[in-house]
C-alpha positions in Angstrom: 10.4 -26.5 -18.2 11.4 -23.7 -20.6 11.5 -20.3 -18.9 9.8 -17.4 -20.7 12.0 -14.8 -22.3 9.2 -12.3 -22.3 6.2 -11.5 -20.1 2.7 -12.3 -21.3 0.5 -9.2 -20.8 -3.3 -9.0 -21.2 -4.4 -5.5 -22.4 -8.1 -4.8 -21.9 -9.8 -1.9 -23.6 -12.6 -1.1 -21.1 -14.5 1.2 -23.6 -15.0 -1.6 -26.1 -14.5 -4.8 -24.1 -11.8 -5.8 -26.7 -8.6 -7.4 -25.4 -5.3 -8.4 -26.8 -2.4 -10.4 -25.5 1.1 -9.0 -25.9 4.4 -10.9 -25.3 7.1 -8.4 -26.2 8.3 -7.4 -22.8 11.7 -8.8 -21.9 12.1 -10.7 -18.6 15.9 -9.9 -18.5 15.3 -6.2 -19.0 12.1 -5.5 -16.9 12.6 -8.3 -14.3 8.9 -8.3 -13.2 6.7 -6.6 -10.7 7.9 -3.1 -10.1 10.2 -3.2 -13.1 7.5 -4.6 -15.4 4.9 -2.2 -14.1 7.2 0.8 -14.7 8.0 -0.5 -18.3 4.3 -0.9 -19.1 3.5 2.5 -17.6 6.2 4.2 -19.7 4.7 2.5 -22.8 1.0 3.3 -22.2 0.7 6.4 -19.9 0.2 9.9 -21.3 2.2 12.7 -19.6 0.1 15.3 -21.4 -3.2 14.1 -19.9 -4.7 14.2 -16.4 -4.9 11.2 -14.1 -8.5 10.5 -14.9 -8.2 10.6 -18.7 -9.5 7.4 -20.2 -6.2 6.6 -21.9 -4.3 6.5 -18.7 -3.5 2.9 -17.7 -4.3 0.9 -14.6 -1.6 -1.8 -14.4 -1.3 -5.0 -12.3 2.0 -6.9 -12.5 3.6 -10.0 -11.0 7.1 -11.5 -11.3 9.0 -14.5 -12.5 8.9 -16.3 -9.1 5.2 -15.8 -8.5 3.6 -19.1 -7.8 6.9 -21.0 -7.5 8.2 -20.1 -4.1 6.6 -19.1 -0.7 5.7 -15.5 -0.1 6.1 -14.6 -3.7 2.5 -13.4 -3.2 2.3 -9.7 -4.0 1.1 -7.7 -7.0 2.3 -4.3 -8.1 -0.3 -1.8 -9.2 0.8 1.2 -11.2 -1.2 4.3 -12.2 -1.3 8.0 -12.4 -2.2 9.1 -8.9 -5.1 11.4 -8.3 -3.3 12.4 -5.1 -0.3 14.1 -6.8 -0.9 13.6 -10.5 2.3 11.6 -11.1 3.5 8.0 -11.4 2.4 5.9 -8.5 2.9 2.3 -7.3 0.9 0.4 -4.7 1.3 -3.3 -3.6 -1.3 -5.8 -2.4 -1.5 -9.5 -1.6 -4.5 -11.7 -1.3 -5.2 -14.3 -4.0 -4.6 -11.9 -6.9 -0.9 -12.8 -7.6 -1.7 -16.5 -8.0 -5.0 -15.8 -9.9 -3.0 -13.9 -12.5 -0.4 -16.6 -12.7 -3.0 -19.3 -13.2 -4.8 -17.2 -15.7 -1.6 -17.3 -17.7 -0.6 -13.6 -17.5 2.2 -11.7 -15.8 0.4 -8.4 -16.1 -3.0 -6.9 -16.7 -3.3 -3.5 -18.3 -6.6 -1.7 -18.3 -7.1 1.1 -20.8 -10.2 3.3 -21.7 -13.3 3.9 -19.7 -16.3 1.6 -19.7 -19.4 3.1 -21.4 -21.5 2.4 -18.3 -20.8 1.4 -14.7 -19.4 -2.1 -15.0 -17.7 -5.1 -13.6 -14.9 -6.9 -15.4 -14.0 -10.6 -15.4 -10.8 -11.9 -16.9 -9.4 -15.4 -17.1 -7.3 -17.6 -19.5 -10.2 -17.9 -21.9 -12.4 -15.0 -20.9 -12.7 -11.2 -20.9 -16.2 -10.0 -20.0 -17.7 -6.7 -19.0 -21.1 -6.8 -17.3 -23.4 -4.0 -16.3 -23.0 -3.1 -12.7 -24.8 0.2 -12.3 -26.9 -1.3 -9.4 -23.7 -1.8 -7.4 -22.6 1.8 -7.6 -22.8 3.3 -4.1 -22.6 -0.1 -2.4 -19.9 -0.5 0.2 -16.7 -2.4 -0.7 -17.4 -5.4 1.6 -21.0 -5.9 0.3 -19.7 -5.5 -3.3 -17.4 -8.5 -2.8 -20.3 -10.6 -1.7 -22.3 -9.5 -4.7 -19.5 -10.3 -7.2 -19.5 -13.9 -6.1 -23.0 -14.1 -7.6 -22.4 -12.0 -10.6 -19.4 -14.1 -11.7 -20.0 -17.6 -10.2 -17.5 -20.4 -10.3 -13.8 -20.7 -9.9 -14.1 -21.0 -6.2 -10.7 -20.7 -4.5 -9.0 -19.8 -7.8 -10.3 -16.3 -8.2 -9.5 -12.9 -6.8 -12.1 -10.2 -6.4 -11.1 -6.5 -6.5 -13.6 -3.9 -5.7 -14.1 -0.3 -4.7 -16.3 1.6 -2.2 -18.1 4.9 -2.1 -14.9 6.9 -1.3 -13.4 6.1 -4.8 -16.7 6.8 -6.5 -16.9 10.2 -4.7 -13.4 11.1 -6.0 -11.3 10.8 -2.8 -7.6 11.1 -3.8 -7.0 8.0 -1.5 -9.8 5.7 -2.5 -8.4 2.2 -2.3 -8.9 -1.1 -4.1 -10.1 -3.9 -1.7 -8.5 -7.2 -2.7 -10.2 -10.4 -1.4 -11.6 -8.6 1.7 -8.4 -8.3 3.9 -5.8 -6.8 1.5 -5.7 -3.5 -0.3 -4.0 -1.4 -3.0 -4.3 1.3 -0.4 -2.1 4.4 -1.0 -2.3 7.2 -3.5 -5.7 6.5 -5.0 -5.7 3.3 -7.1 -9.4 2.8 -6.3 -10.3 6.2 -7.5 -8.5 5.5 -10.8 -10.6 2.3 -11.1 -13.8 4.4 -10.5 -12.7 6.8 -13.3 -12.7 3.8 -15.6 -16.3 3.0 -14.5 -15.2 -0.2 -12.9 -16.9 -1.2 -9.6 -15.1 -4.6 -9.5 -12.6 -6.8 -11.3 -12.6 -10.6 -11.0 -9.5 -12.5 -12.0 -10.1 -16.2 -12.5 -7.0 -18.5 -12.4 -8.1 -21.8 -13.9 -5.0 -23.1 -15.6 -2.0 -25.0 -14.2 1.7 -24.2 -14.5 4.7 -26.5 -15.2 7.4 -26.9 -12.6 11.1 -27.8 -13.1 12.0 -31.5 -13.3 14.7 -33.0 -11.0 15.5 -32.5 -7.4 17.0 -29.0 -7.4 13.7 -27.2 -7.3 11.9 -29.2 -4.6 15.1 -29.1 -2.5 15.4 -25.3 -2.7 11.6 -24.9 -2.1 11.9 -27.0 1.1 14.9 -25.1 2.4 13.1 -21.7 1.9 9.9 -23.0 3.4 11.8 -24.3 6.4 13.5 -20.9 6.9 10.1 -19.2 6.7 8.3 -21.5 9.1 10.6 -23.4 11.3 13.0 -20.7 12.3 12.4 -17.5 14.4 12.9 -15.2 11.3 9.2 -14.9 10.5 7.5 -15.9 13.7 6.8 -12.3 14.8 4.6 -11.8 11.8 2.5 -14.8 12.6 2.3 -14.5 16.4 1.3 -11.0 17.4 1.8 -9.6 13.9 3.0 -6.0 13.2 0.9 -4.6 16.1 3.7 -5.9 18.3 5.4 -2.7 17.3 3.1 -0.6 19.4 4.6 -1.1 22.8 8.3 -0.9 21.7 7.7 2.2 19.6 5.8 3.8 22.5 8.6 3.1 24.9 11.0 4.6 22.4 8.9 7.8 22.3 8.4 7.1 18.6 4.7 6.3 18.3 2.7 9.3 17.0 -0.2 10.2 19.4 -3.0 12.8 18.8 -1.8 14.2 15.5 1.8 13.7 16.8 1.5 16.2 19.6 3.1 13.4 21.7 5.2 10.3 20.9 4.3 8.1 23.8 1.2 7.6 26.0 0.2 5.1 28.8 -2.8 4.2 26.7 -0.6 2.2 24.3 -1.4 -1.0 26.3 -5.0 -0.8 25.3 -4.2 -1.0 21.6 -1.1 -3.2 21.7 -0.6 -6.4 19.8 -0.9 -8.2 23.1 -4.3 -6.7 23.9 -5.7 -7.5 20.4 -4.4 -11.1 20.7 -5.8 -11.6 24.2 -9.2 -10.0 23.7 -10.2 -9.9 20.0 -8.1 -12.1 17.7 -10.4 -14.5 15.9 -7.9 -16.2 13.5 -4.9 -15.7 11.3 -5.1 -16.0 7.6 -2.7 -15.6 4.7 -2.2 -14.5 1.1 -2.2 -17.4 -1.4 1.2 -18.9 -1.6 2.2 -17.8 2.0 2.7 -20.2 4.9 3.3 -17.5 7.5 -0.2 -16.1 8.1 0.5 -12.5 9.0 -3.1 -11.3 8.5 -4.7 -11.0 11.9 -8.5 -10.9 11.9 -10.3 -9.6 14.9 -13.9 -10.1 16.0 -15.9 -7.0 16.3 -19.1 -7.4 18.4 -21.8 -4.7 17.9 -24.9 -4.4 20.0 -28.3 -3.3 18.4 -30.6 -0.8 20.0 -32.8 -3.3 21.8 -29.8 -4.4 23.8 -30.5 -8.1 23.3 -29.3 -8.6 19.7 -25.7 -8.5 18.5 -23.8 -8.6 15.2 -20.3 -10.0 14.7 -17.9 -8.7 12.1 -14.5 -9.9 11.0 -12.0 -7.0 10.7 -8.4 -7.3 9.8 -5.9 -5.1 11.7 -2.1 -4.4 11.6 0.3 -1.8 13.0 -0.5 0.9 10.4 -4.2 0.7 11.1 -3.8 0.6 14.8 -1.6 3.7 14.6 -3.8 5.7 12.2 -7.1 5.2 13.9 -5.8 4.4 17.4 -2.9 6.4 18.7 -3.1 9.1 16.1 -6.7 9.7 17.1 -6.1 9.1 20.8 -8.3 6.0 20.8 -7.0 3.6 23.4 -9.5 0.7 23.3 -8.8 -2.1 20.8 -12.5 -2.9 20.0 -13.0 0.8 19.2 -10.1 0.6 16.7 -11.8 -2.3 15.0 -15.1 -0.4 14.8 -13.4 2.6 13.0 -11.5 0.3 10.7 -14.8 -1.5 9.8 -16.3 1.8 8.6 -13.1 2.6 6.6 -13.3 -0.8 4.9 -16.9 -0.2 3.9 -16.1 3.3 2.5 -13.1 1.9 0.7 -10.5 4.4 1.8 -6.8 4.2 2.6 -6.8 3.8 6.4 -3.6 5.6 7.0 -4.6 8.7 5.0 -8.1 8.7 6.5 -6.9 8.4 10.1 -4.1 11.0 9.8 -6.4 13.4 7.9 -9.0 13.3 10.7 -6.2 13.7 13.3 -5.3 17.0 11.6 -9.0 18.0 11.4 -9.3 17.4 15.1 -6.4 19.7 16.0 -7.7 22.2 13.4 -11.1 22.3 15.2 -9.4 22.6 18.6 -7.3 25.6 17.3 -10.2 27.3 15.7 -8.8 26.9 12.2 -12.1 25.2 11.2 -15.5 25.1 13.0 -18.1 22.4 13.6 -19.9 23.7 10.6 -17.1 22.2 8.6 -16.4 19.0 10.6 -20.1 18.2 11.3 -19.0 16.2 14.2 -17.5 17.6 17.4 -14.1 15.9 16.7 -12.2 15.2 19.9 -9.3 12.9 20.5 -10.3 9.6 22.0 -14.0 9.8 20.9 -14.2 6.6 18.8 -17.9 6.8 17.9 -17.5 10.4 16.7 -14.6 9.2 14.5 -16.6 6.3 13.1 -19.3 8.8 12.0 -16.6 11.2 10.6 -15.2 8.4 8.5 -18.6 8.0 6.8 -18.7 11.8 6.2 -15.2 11.6 4.7 -15.9 8.6 2.4 -19.3 10.2 1.4 -17.7 13.6 0.7 -20.5 15.1 2.9 -19.6 18.7 2.5 -17.0 21.1 1.0 -14.7 20.5 4.0 -14.7 16.7 3.7 -14.4 17.0 -0.1 -11.2 19.0 0.4 -9.9 16.7 3.1 -10.5 13.8 0.7 -8.0 15.3 -1.7 -5.3 15.0 1.0 -4.5 16.9 4.2 -2.3 19.4 2.5 -5.0 20.2 0.0 -7.3 21.0 2.9 -4.6 23.3 4.5 -4.4 25.3 1.3 -8.1 26.3 1.8 -8.3 26.4 5.6 -4.8 26.9 6.9 -3.1 24.8 9.6 -0.3 23.5 7.4 2.3 23.7 10.2 0.6 20.7 12.0 -0.2 18.6 9.0 1.5 15.2 9.5 2.2 14.7 5.8 5.3 13.1 4.3 4.4 13.2 0.6 1.2 11.6 1.7 -0.2 11.1 5.2 2.5 9.7 7.3 2.9 6.1 8.5 3.2 5.1 12.1 6.9 5.7 13.0 8.0 8.9 14.6 11.6 7.6 14.8 13.4 10.6 13.5 15.2 12.4 10.7 16.0 9.5 8.4 12.4 8.2 8.4 10.9 11.6 7.8 13.3 12.2 4.9 12.9 8.8 3.3 9.1 8.9 3.4 8.8 12.6 2.6 10.9 12.4 -0.5 10.7 8.7 -1.4 9.3 7.4 -4.7 6.0 6.0 -3.2 6.1 8.2 -0.1 5.8 5.0 1.8 7.5 3.7 4.9 8.4 0.6 2.8 10.4 2.5 0.2 13.4 1.9 2.5 14.1 1.2 6.1 14.5 4.7 7.3 12.7 3.9 10.5 15.2 1.1 11.2 18.2 3.4 10.4 17.0 5.9 13.0 16.8 3.2 15.6 20.2 1.7 14.8 22.4 4.7 14.2 23.0 7.4 16.9 25.7 9.2 15.0 24.3 11.8 12.6 26.3 11.0 9.5 24.5 12.5 6.4 26.5 10.6 3.8 26.1 7.3 5.6 22.3 7.8 6.0 21.8 8.7 2.3 24.0 5.8 1.2 21.9 3.4 3.3 18.5 4.8 2.0 19.6 4.5 -1.6 21.1 1.0 -1.3 18.2 -0.3 0.8 15.7 0.9 -1.8 17.6 -0.8 -4.5 17.4 -4.2 -2.7 13.7 -3.7 -2.1 13.3 -3.0 -5.8 14.6 -6.5 -6.5 12.1 -8.0 -4.0 9.2 -6.0 -5.4 10.1 -7.1 -8.9 10.0 -10.8 -8.0 7.2 -9.9 -6.4 8.0 -10.9 -2.8 6.3 -9.9 0.4 8.7 -7.5 2.0 8.3 -9.3 5.3 10.4 -12.1 3.8 13.4 -9.8 3.1 15.4 -11.5 5.8 15.1 -14.8 4.0 15.2 -13.7 0.3 18.7 -12.3 0.2 20.2 -11.6 -3.2 22.0 -15.0 -3.3 18.7 -16.8 -2.5 16.9 -14.9 -5.2 19.7 -16.0 -7.7 19.2 -19.6 -6.7 15.5 -19.3 -7.3 15.9 -17.8 -10.7 18.6 -20.3 -11.7 16.4 -23.3 -10.8 13.6 -21.9 -12.9 16.0 -21.4 -15.9 16.5 -17.6 -15.6 20.3 -17.8 -15.5 20.9 -14.5 -17.2 18.8 -12.6 -14.8 20.3 -14.5 -11.9 23.8 -13.4 -13.0 22.7 -9.8 -13.2 20.7 -9.2 -10.1 22.6 -6.2 -8.9 22.3 -4.6 -12.4 18.6 -5.5 -12.5 17.9 -3.9 -9.1 19.7 -0.7 -10.3 17.8 -0.7 -13.6 14.4 -1.0 -11.8 15.3 1.7 -9.3 16.4 4.2 -12.0 13.4 3.4 -14.3 10.9 4.1 -11.5 12.7 7.4 -10.5 12.8 8.4 -14.2 9.1 8.1 -14.4 8.6 10.4 -11.3 10.9 13.0 -12.8 9.4 12.7 -16.2 6.0 13.5 -14.7 7.3 16.7 -13.0 8.6 15.6 -9.6 11.3 17.8 -8.0 12.5 16.6 -4.6 14.4 19.9 -4.1 11.0 21.6 -3.6 9.8 19.2 -0.9 9.7 20.6 2.6 8.5 18.9 5.8 5.7 20.5 7.8 6.8 22.2 11.0 5.3 19.5 13.2 8.1 17.1 12.2 10.7 19.4 13.8 8.8 19.8 17.1 8.7 16.2 18.3 10.9 14.6 20.9 12.0 10.9 20.8 14.2 8.8 23.1 17.1 10.6 21.4 15.8 14.0 22.3 14.5 16.8 20.1 14.8 16.7 16.3 18.0 18.2 14.9 16.9 20.9 12.4 20.4 21.2 10.8 20.8 17.4 10.4 17.2 17.1 9.0 17.8 19.9 6.4 21.2 18.5 5.4 19.8 15.0 5.1 16.8 16.2 3.0 19.1 18.2 0.6 21.6 15.3 0.2 18.9 12.7 -0.4 17.2 15.0 -2.9 20.4 15.2 -4.9 20.9 11.4 -4.7 17.5 10.6 -6.1 17.8 13.3 -8.7 21.0 11.5 -9.9 19.0 8.3 -10.1 16.1 9.8 -12.0 17.7 12.5 -14.2 21.4 12.2 -14.0 21.8 15.0 -11.5 21.0 18.7 -11.8 18.1 18.9 -9.4 17.7 18.7 -5.6 19.4 20.5 -2.9 
């Protein structure tokens, strides 16, 4: 087996249907995944044009280990975000990574805007645009079913990406649904897809790939597989899944409740991982190439009006969803959480942003900042059916208020007020009210994601308020994650895929040069991503955290305003050094 020295990239021009294959992107330089996506973005994106300009790219990238080792199952999506108008990166699993690999490509770049509302199919010998105007307005789940008929064949070897009404209606956090249970969720990838007039994309992976000869590769594969399945390292993700975080975070007074007016509540037991597993868990499933099975699918039972007929729906759940439409909205019944998630899935919205936005809207209504004329529903914490209907209003952009809220909570506060209690850290916050390091890392981080670095873990493991130590941890941890997201590994596997294991994997596949330079590769990817943010106008020195983040109390007591401000300023300087060689921040 001869390793590739360059990545094979399929570029599709959606306006003409023409495509071209390019293979001039160095593996040693760009690494893959996050690094490859950043390199392609730098080559194709236009800083002088808005996010929805036809020339702006929509990029999907995998890495050199995809398809060769377990849990190398993610895809990096890069685009200009409709949320903040800058470089954005989102990750998803499902079947897409292996479908791209077996289609023969490490990346797919979409340019231009289709002349009419369309669906796109790509494969090793096929690039085809089909008219799909009749699918516009259809919910994301129904669209997936329709696409199986529009592009038949390749069962089990294809991945289906689709959007829902939220993206079509221009929500800044319209998502891309991937194979029903996975998503490019944050920062509006689905809305970018809608701007290209694409309702769906089907990637058909019909080829095979060569594997290395000899014993080294199967021996290493077996060892990694054993570590992932036969040791306790990954069992938590399979057993209760990430909703097992609900009770521990609640006990630590670190779980946001009711727009983060509280950080713990007795109702946590009703939406815990244990409650879901006992009452609603239907099955576990997994992304292609993953033996762990962290995707937990619940069974939602809905009764029709005549009281004798029922419908059953399969709805995936995890900690972030349980937080955003459970505790953040004061909903304490697991089946109600699934009901709200089901509506979000149909609308095709990022669940975190949607839930946190409605939590702000509820408090805004309670405070008189807005009235029911704006919210339509009488929003009230704990009222699940009201929130399910409100999600439909949000996805459907039902009035001026919901259109504004669909551009992000802070966008709504600029019109209506209420910015002090907006729970936004760059984008709507994730489900960890652990303290200053997490708020800083997500608020200023490159993706404004809880997965940029382990700030939430740092808060829980370090009681001493040492600014230099905290910033050093955030920067180093991000660099290590850049390596994983360039391979492209599921971040749940980071306890297994240490740097030396990644080097072994690359060596056995013939990428000796990259294996020797992993530390340098991680630093290059980290800096290249930050450079893109700064090139597009990002200034971390101008980032401030809403007042609500200084008002909470955790197990460690009230937030420390001086520590928070010092940490924010020092981290801003550190990432400015990464992106622009210093000179900004503080």
